[in-house]
N, C-alpha and C positions, 0 to 999 in steps of 0.2 A: 255804147251807147245805144239806150233806147231812137229809134228816127219815128219823127211823126210827118205825116204827109196827108197835106190836102191832095181831092180828087175831084175836078169837077165832075159833077151828078146832077146838073138843072133838067138833064131829058128825065130822067129818074130811071133809067137802062139800069145804074146799078140797083138790087136788092139788098134788104137784108142776109144775112147768113147765103149769101152766093161767095162761092167759090174766086179766088184769083191768081195765076202765079200774076209774080213781082222780081221785077228786075233791079237795081237803083246800081245807081252811077254814084260811089264814093270820092269819085275827085280823083287826082291823083295822087301816091305816098308821100310822106315828112320822114326821112328820116329825121330819128327818133331817139338821145337818151332815154331808158326808164329807172327813177328812182322812186325811192317812197316818197310817202305822202310827207314825212315827217320832217324830209333831208330840203322839203321848201322852207322856208323860210320868209319872214318879212322885215325887215329891217330899215326903219329910217322910210317907209313910205316904198321900198322897192322890195323885187323880188330876188331872193339870194340863195343858194347853196353855198357852204362850206368845199372846200377843195382842203384837202390834208394836202404838206409837201414833208417828205420825208428828209430825218437830216441828218448827218455824223454820226453824232452821238448815241443815234436812236429813237430819240425823243422824234415830235413833228412837230411844224409851227401848220398855223391855216389862214388860209386867205377865201374873204369871203367875192364871192362871184356873182353879178347879176347874170339874172337869167330872163329868158321869155318860156314859157310853162307854158302849153297846150289842154291838149284833151286828159278828164282825170278818170279813173274805171280803176277799181278791185285793189284801191290803194295806193297805185302806183300814180306818178305823171307824170307825161312825158316834157323833156324838155329840149328842144325846138333850136336852141341858139344858146352862148353865153360858155357853154362848156369846150375842150379841146378833145380831142381821144385820147385815152390813157388817164388823165387823169385820177384822181378820188376823192369822193364824194362823201362827209360826214355822213352817212344814214342813223344811227343812233348816235345822241348828245349834241345832234344837231341843237334843239335848245339851249342846252350848255352851253355851246358853243358861243351861239349869239347872247347870253348874256352877258358872258366874259368881252363880247363886241360893245354893246351895251356901257357897261363902264367903261370903257376905254383902254380897257389891254388888251394887249397882243395872246392869245389863249397856246399853251404847251403842251404837248404829252406825250406819254410815248406807247411806242408801235408799234 
């Protein structure tokens, strides 16, 4: 993401077209899962993703999972909290799953 910094130049030391070497400290890194932007939905005012759970008969059921979203860049969103390792997130068709939840039905489909 682009970063904008303000440099104090009250003394007039820095002139247009001067070159500089800049070191930026971005702070500590935060582990996050990256998902496509389309996987992140808003349902009843909450930011959610849908997790697919395989069923023994080959179908899948879906659960909504409230998540904390970090930065978004390049068509992806960083999920900072709300998901466990190994969970399968619905990426394509998340809006269709959302529509079923809004109707009050529990969507199922084949995996």
